[in-house]
TIVO-302155 format. One record per atom (N, C-alpha, C): residue in one letter; x negated, y, z. Coordinates in steps of 0.05 Angstrom, whole numbers, plus 5000, padded with zeros to 4 digits. Each point is the difference from the previous one (the first is absolute). Example, Ala and Ser with C-alpha at 12.3 -4.5 7.8 and 13.67 -1.06 7.14 Angstrom:
<sites>
A473648865156/A501850245000/A498250245000/S500750214986/S498450245001/S501550225014/
</sites>
This chain:
<sites>
M398325474959/M500849824977/M501849785005/K499849865024/K501349785007/K502850045001/A500850215010/A502950105004/A501550054972/F498150134984/F501350104972/F499849744984/A498149805004/A500249774979/A502549815014/S500150045028/S502249805006/S503050114991/K500150234989/K502150144990/K500649804973/L498349954984/L499849884976/L500649675004/V499149885019/V500149755007/V502949945015/D500750215015/D502750005012/D502149994977/L499750204982/L502150074972/L499749684989/T497549884997/T500049764987/T501949795011/Q499449935027/Q501549855019/Q502650024996/K501050215006/K502750065002/K501449964972/N498850054981/N500949964973/N499349734982/A498549845016/A498949744989/A501949874982/E502549995001/E501649894984/E500550164973/K500150214999/K500350214978/K497450014983/I498049975015/I497350044987/I499849704985/A500549835018/A499549714987/A502049914975/W502350144999/W501649964986/W499250154969/Q498550255000/Q499150154983/Q497449864989/W498349885015/W497749874995/W500849714984/A502249885012/A500849764981/A500750044973/K501350204992/K500950114975/K497650054982/D497750105014/D497850064987/D498249774997/V500049825019/V498349754999/V501349804981/K502649994995/K501349824985/K500450084967/S498950234996/S499550084971/S497250134991/N498449995017/N497750104995/N498249714988/L498550194977/L498549794982/L497449875013/K499550075025/K497749945014/K500849825023/T502749904998/T500849865026/T502249814984/N499249844982/N501649834988/N500949745015/S498649955020/S501249725013/S502550125025/Y500350255002/Y501950075014/Y502750084983/H499749974973/H502650074985/H502549855001/D499649745003/D502349795006/D500649945025/A498250135018/A500449955032/A502950115007/P501549875023/P502150125009/P499950255013/E501450204991/E499650305010/E500149965029/E502149835017/E499750055027/E497449915013/K498949784986/K497749905015/K497350204999/I500050154977/I497850175000/I500950275016/I502050044998/I500850295020/I499949885027/D500549805010/D499149905026/D496850045006/Q498549874980/Q497649994997/Q498550265005/A501150224991/A499250254997/A500650145030/A502749955006/A501050115023/A498549905026/N499149775002/N498449835020/N497050164999/F498950014976/F497950174998/F499750265011/Y501950174990/Y499850275020/Y500449995020/Q501949775016/Q499550035028/Q498049925011/Y498449794988/Y497849965013/Y497950214999/F499950134975/F498150234996/F500450185021/Q502350065007/Q500250205026/Q498249915024/E500549715006/E498449895023/E497150044999/M498749934972/M497850034997/M499150285000/F501250184991/F499550314998/F499050105031/S502249915017/S499150105029/S498749825016/H499449774992/H498349835016/H497150095005/E499149955023/E497450095008/E497549874983/T500549754991/T497949894980/T501649954975/P500350164985/P502049974978/P498849744982/F497250044993/F499149734987/F500649775009/E500249915029/E500549745013/E502949964992/R501850225007/R502749954991/R500649934974/A498550144980/A500449924972/A499749734995/E497649875012/E499449695001/E502049855010/E501650055019/E501749865014/E502350004984/V501050234985/V502549994984/V499749954970/F497850114991/F500049964971/F498749774988/Q498849835016/Q499049724990/Q502549874995/K502150035014/K502249894993/K501750074972/Y499650244994/Y500950124978/Y498549864977/A497449965002/A498249874980/A500749714995/R500549865023/R500749724997/R502949984985/E502150175008/E502349954990/E499850074970/R499250234990/R499850084970/R498149764984/H497749915012/H498649754992/H501849794998/A501449925018/A502049784997/A501850024984/E501350264989/E502150054980/E498750054972/G497149925000/G499350014976/G499250294985/V500050245020/V499650244991/V497150054996/P499050044970/P497150044998/P498650215021/L498149965010/L498650255016/L500150254990/H499650024970/H499950314989/H503350095002/E502149865000/E502250105001/E501150075033/A498849785016/A500550035028/A498750315009/V497550054992/V498950285008/V501350214986/Y500949984976/Y501450214986/Y502750055014/A501149765007/A502850065017/A499350155028/L497649995011/L499450175026/L499750264990/I498550014979/I499650314987/I502950124995/L501749854988/L502550134997/L501750065030/M499449835018/M501250075025/M498850275011/R497250054999/R499050225008/R501350254985/R500249974977/R500650174979/R502950105010/H501949795002/H502850085010/H500350135026/I498049945019/I500050135024/I500250324995/W497750114982/W499850214995/W502350164980/L500849824983/L501850074984/L503150085016/Y500549845020/Y502350045016/Y499450265018/A497750035015/A499450245011/A500450244988/E498650014976/E500450244981/E502650074995/F501449774995/F503550074992/F500950105027/Q499149925022/Q501250095024/Q499150305008/T497950094980/T498150265009/T499550065031/I498549805009/I499650035028/I497250145000/F498550074977/F497950135000/F500050284986/T502050165008/T500950194984/T498050285009/V500150025023/V498350265014/V497450014992/E499050234990/E496950014992/E498449915024/A500350045022/A498449935025/A500249714999/E501549864993/E500249725004/E498249854975/H499250114983/H498949934975/H497349845009/R498550085017/R497849925013/R500349775015/K502150015015/K501049765018/K501049794979/A501150044979/A501249824983/A497049864983/V498350154997/V497649874990/V499049795021/E499550095026/E499349845019/E501649715004/S502450054999/S502349775001/S499549814970/L499350164982/L499849814973/L497449855005/S497750135011/S497649865007/S500249765019/R501450065019/R500349775020/R502249774989/T501750064983/T501849814982/T498049834983/I498750114990/I498149884979/I498349795012/L498650115027/L498649855012/L501249745010/M502650035010/M501549795003/M500449774978/F500650154977/F500649804978/F497249874990/D497750115006/D497349934992/D499849725018/Y500550005027/Y499749775015/Y501849814994/I502450074992/I502549794994/I498749884973/I499050134981/I499249864974/I497849845007/Y497850125014/Y498049835010/Y500549705009/V502050015025/V501149765007/V501249824983/V501650124979/V501849854984/V498349864978/T498250144993/T497749904978/T498749795012/R498750045025/R498649805016/R501349745007/E502650015006/E501649825006/E500949834973/Y500550094981/Y500349884970/Y497349844997/W497650134999/W497749874995/W499549735018/K500850025025/K499549755022/K502449824983/L502550064991/L501749814991/L499449894969/M498750154989/M499049934973/M497349814999/K498650055024/K497349865000/K500049694994/P501949875012/P499849694989/P500949954971/E501750234984/E500349944974/E497750084986/V498450175005/V497650104993/V498049765001/T499649925020/T497849775003/T500849744986/K502749954994/K501449824985/K498750014974/N499550234987/N499950004972/N497049974990/
</sites>
């Protein structure tokens, strides 16, 4: 499964800029990500391209959760500092995951019938990595919001 899953991750890493550009178009117009609508396109493209690069590192890391903590706490802090509401930061991650699959599907890397099972395994691993990422991001947001919560 790892070899096949790495096919998806490699595709994502090699095409991070293209996928990030498609994601940026989506996040700038999606009704669930209002705080991104006026953000400079170059800034959010860089945000997603960096994310896809880090995702590749995390995917192949021996301890992916620990790698997620190292990398995606920073993502949470940056989005929080930018004033992005938590629900929008999480939805942006969901859209990042979706765009990995949209790009892969567009490239038709999963066309052979025998590869369908491997595609499901790869999807399962990708979802697990995003589960880790979302957990770390929401936990970091909570830590950042805690002083605000105790003030009220």
